C-alpha positions in Angstrom: 10.5 -4.8 14.7 7.0 -5.5 13.6 6.4 -5.7 9.8 3.9 -3.4 8.1 2.1 -4.9 5.1 1.0 -2.3 2.6 -1.7 -3.4 0.2 -2.0 -1.2 -3.0 -5.0 -1.7 -5.2 -4.7 -1.0 -8.9 -6.5 -0.9 -12.3 -4.8 0.7 -15.2 -2.6 2.9 -13.1 0.6 2.9 -15.1 0.8 6.7 -14.7 0.7 6.6 -10.9 1.9 3.3 -9.6 5.6 4.1 -9.8 5.3 7.2 -7.7 3.1 5.3 -5.2 5.6 2.4 -4.8 8.6 4.7 -4.8 7.1 6.6 -1.8 6.7 3.3 0.0 10.3 2.4 -0.7 11.4 5.8 0.7 9.8 5.2 4.1 11.9 5.7 7.3 10.3 2.6 8.8 12.5 -0.3 7.6 10.3 -3.4 7.8 7.5 -3.2 5.2 6.2 -5.6 2.6 4.3 -4.3 -0.5 1.4 -6.3 -1.9 -0.1 -5.0 -5.2 -3.5 -6.4 -6.1 -4.5 -5.5 -9.6 -7.9 -5.8 -11.2 -7.3 -6.8 -14.8 -5.2 -3.9 -16.0 -4.6 -3.6 -19.7 -1.7 -1.2 -19.4 1.8 -1.6 -17.9 0.6 -1.4 -14.2 1.7 -4.9 -13.3 5.0 -4.7 -15.1 5.9 -1.5 -13.3 4.7 -2.9 -9.9 7.0 -5.9 -10.4 10.0 -3.6 -10.5 9.2 -2.8 -6.8 7.8 -6.0 -5.4 7.4 -9.7 -6.2 4.0 -9.7 -4.5 1.8 -8.7 -7.5 -1.6 -10.5 -7.8 -4.6 -10.3 -10.1 -7.9 -10.2 -8.2 -11.2 -8.4 -8.5 -14.0 -7.5 -9.1 -13.6 -4.3 -7.1 -11.5 -2.4 -4.5 -12.8 -4.0 -1.3 -12.3 -7.5 -2.7 -8.8 -6.5 -3.8 -8.0 -5.2 -0.3 -9.4 -8.3 1.4 -7.4 -10.5 -0.9 -4.2 -8.5 -0.3 -4.7 -8.7 3.4 -5.1 -12.5 3.1 -1.5 -12.6 1.7 -0.1 -10.2 4.3 2.4 -11.3 6.9 2.8 -8.1 8.8 1.7 -7.3 12.3 0.1 -4.1 10.9 -1.7 -3.5 7.6 -2.1 -0.3 5.5 -4.3 0.2 2.4 -3.3 2.6 -0.4 -4.8 3.4 -3.7 -2.3 3.6 -6.6 -2.7 7.3 -7.0 -1.6 8.0 -3.5 1.9 8.8 -2.3 3.2 8.8 1.3 5.4 11.3 3.0 8.6 9.5 4.1 7.8 9.2 7.8 4.1 8.3 7.8 4.5 4.5 8.3 6.9 5.1 11.2 4.5 7.6 12.8 1.6 5.2 12.5 3.5 2.3 14.1 4.7 4.6 16.9 1.2 5.8 17.5 -0.3 2.3 17.6 2.5 1.1 20.0 1.8 4.0 22.3 -1.9 3.6 22.2 -2.7 -0.1 22.1 -6.4 0.5 22.6 -6.6 1.9 19.0 -7.6 -0.6 16.3 -6.8 1.6 13.3 -5.8 5.0 12.1 -7.1 7.3 9.4 -4.4 9.3 7.5 -5.9 12.5 6.0 -5.2 13.0 2.3 -3.8 16.1 0.7 -5.2 16.3 -2.9 -2.9 18.1 -5.2 -4.5 17.3 -8.6 -7.8 17.9 -10.3 
């Protein structure tokens, strides 16, 4: 089984991070690692994130730098980026891995978002 590294970028996301990380924990694909890269939060974001993963880092100054830093810490064969206000349906990681295995010519996938808030 090939590990999937999921990099979650945060900044003052205490209202959202628990739902995001819970949705990762509920994935049907069993081999994931979660890397949270925070940009100087002043709320409980990092504290909540540490309830889900030991891989919580501080890095900035903006989202692309956070993603690149998280990827540099990743050990998976595949990588996925999420923002802290996103949640995943339970089979999405497994579907992505299955698709990439079936279609090795693909270098990445875009997962459409469903916005439910304002």
